[in-house]
Every structure is written in C-alpha cells, then in structure tokens.
C-alpha positions in Angstrom: 0.0 0.0 0.0 1.2 3.5 -0.7 1.1 6.8 1.1 -1.7 9.3 0.4 -1.6 13.1 0.5 1.1 14.3 3.0 -1.3 16.9 4.5 -3.4 14.2 6.2 -2.9 11.2 8.4 -1.5 8.7 6.0 -0.1 5.3 6.0 -0.8 1.8 4.9 -4.4 0.8 5.5 -3.4 -2.6 6.8 -1.6 -1.4 9.9 -4.2 -2.7 12.4 -1.6 -5.2 13.7 0.9 -2.4 14.2 -1.6 -0.2 16.0 -2.8 -3.0 18.3 -1.9 -2.5 21.9 0.8 -4.8 23.3 -0.4 -7.4 25.9 1.0 -5.3 28.7 -1.4 -2.5 27.7 -4.4 -4.7 27.1 -7.4 -3.8 29.1 -11.2 -4.2 29.0 -13.1 -1.5 27.2 -16.7 -0.7 28.0 -18.9 2.2 27.2 -18.7 3.3 30.8 -14.9 3.2 30.8 -13.5 4.6 27.5 -10.1 3.3 26.6 -7.4 5.8 27.3 -3.8 6.1 26.3 -0.4 7.6 27.1 1.2 9.7 24.3 4.8 10.8 24.0 5.7 13.8 21.7 9.3 14.1 20.6 9.8 17.5 19.1 12.7 20.0 19.5 10.5 23.0 18.8 9.0 24.1 22.2 6.2 26.1 20.6 5.1 23.1 18.5 5.4 20.7 21.4 3.2 23.0 23.6 0.5 23.1 20.9 0.6 19.3 20.4 0.5 18.7 24.2 -2.5 21.1 24.6 -4.3 19.3 21.7 -3.6 16.0 23.4 -4.8 17.2 26.8 -8.1 18.2 25.2 -8.8 14.7 23.9 -10.7 12.7 26.5 -9.0 9.4 25.4 -5.6 10.7 26.4 -4.8 10.0 30.0 -1.2 11.1 30.0 1.1 13.2 27.8 4.9 13.6 27.9 6.9 15.8 25.7 10.6 15.5 25.0 12.6 18.2 23.3 15.8 16.2 23.1 15.4 13.0 21.0 18.5 11.3 22.2 17.4 11.6 25.9 13.9 10.5 25.0 15.4 7.4 23.3 17.5 6.7 26.3 14.5 6.9 28.6 12.6 4.5 26.3 15.5 2.1 26.1 15.7 2.0 29.9 12.0 1.6 30.4 11.4 4.9 32.0 8.9 5.8 29.4 6.4 3.3 27.9 3.9 5.3 25.8 1.0 3.7 23.9 1.7 6.1 21.0 4.6 8.4 19.9 4.2 11.6 17.8 7.6 12.2 16.3 9.2 15.2 14.5 11.6 14.4 11.7 13.9 17.4 11.6 15.7 17.5 14.9 19.3 18.1 15.9 21.6 15.2 16.9 19.0 12.5 16.2 16.5 12.9 13.4 13.1 11.2 13.4 14.2 8.4 11.0 17.2 7.5 13.1 15.0 7.7 16.3 12.5 5.3 14.8 15.2 2.8 13.7 16.7 2.8 17.2 13.3 2.5 18.8 12.5 -0.7 16.9 15.6 -2.3 18.4 14.0 -2.0 21.9 12.0 -5.2 22.4 9.1 -3.6 24.4 8.9 -0.7 22.0 9.2 -2.6 18.7 5.4 -2.5 18.0 4.6 0.9 19.6 2.9 3.0 16.9 4.8 6.1 15.8 3.2 8.9 13.7 5.5 11.4 12.1 4.2 14.9 13.0 6.5 17.3 11.2 6.8 20.6 9.3 8.4 18.7 6.5 6.2 18.3 3.4 9.2 17.4 1.3 8.5 14.6 -1.1 11.8 12.8 -0.1 10.7 12.8 3.6 7.2 11.6 2.8 8.7 8.8 0.6 11.3 7.8 3.2 8.6 7.7 5.9 6.5 5.5 3.6 9.4 3.0 3.6 9.4 2.7 7.4 6.9 1.1 9.7 5.5 4.4 10.9 1.8 4.4 11.4 1.3 7.7 9.7 2.7 11.0 8.5 1.2 14.4 9.3 2.4 17.8 8.1 2.0 20.2 11.0 -0.9 22.5 10.2 -0.9 26.3 10.6 -3.7 26.6 13.2 -4.3 25.1 16.6 -7.8 24.0 15.5 -6.3 22.0 12.6 -3.7 20.6 14.9 -6.3 19.4 17.3 -8.4 17.9 14.5 -5.5 15.9 13.1 -4.4 14.7 16.6 -8.0 13.7 17.4 -8.0 11.8 14.1 -4.8 10.0 15.1 -6.2 9.1 18.5 -9.6 7.9 17.1 -7.8 5.8 14.5 -5.6 4.3 17.2 -8.5 3.4 19.5 -10.8 2.1 16.7 -8.1 -0.1 15.2 -7.0 -1.5 18.5 
C-alpha cells in the first residue's frame, strides 16, 4: 500500500496489527470506561510541542502526555523503560537524532518494537514523505498552521488508534 496526501494522516491501510496495543497494555473496554492512552511527543520546537501537548490534553481518550525536546534523551528513557507510551508523535527534523534515526533505534528495543509512531512534522518534502513510507511508521502528518487544525489531526490519530485496537 502507498502513502496518500502528505497533508493528512496517512499510512498503509493494513496497519491494524501495528496499532494493536501490546499485551501489557491490554485492558477491558466498555462504554462506561473509555479506553485511554499515554502519548509521547518528541519535538525539539518548544512552541510546536506545547501546541501538540495542549491538543492531546483536550482529547478525552488521552490520560497522560509527555513531551521530549531532546530526542537522544527520550530514546535513552525509552530504552531503559522509564517511558512506555502507547503512541509516539515524532518530529523528523531535529538536531543530533532525526526522526528516522530515532524510529530505527526505537525498533531495536523489544518492548517498543510495536509501539505505533506517527511522524508529525513541518516537512512536506517529497523525499521525507517517501522515506517515511518505507518505514513502519503508522502515519505522517504535516503540522498545520492553526491550533484548530492541529487538534483535529491529533484527534483523528487518537480515534484511529483506538478504533483499530
């Protein structure tokens, strides 16, 4: 399957297995107790990270958010089990460790190998979209210009994650 327009949540349609929660996160879901998740944002731009975090906080299915501005430190925390998010929103263009390098290293950590990662980046470059399409990322979103659009796209990611789990 290919990637769709890079201005929307995109990714292979058959990623239900990749988006399924790991057994350690499995829990009963009922209409009285909506399924909630923990989301890690890795983004070196503090303003973008703040907007993303605020959008996540406004989603009733998100129980916990964590934001990391230094990808190498976030990766270290993930490797050592200090962070165990259900979903990761990952920027591509970051110093020291770019998003693609981060994702490759993350997949080498046994308990993080199947954690869904969605690229959330300012990069609409065709080469980045193509490169992301060759990874096991669950999606690719170009950061929108307004908070409203950011919230809508993040809500779409969360809804997709919950519905396909």
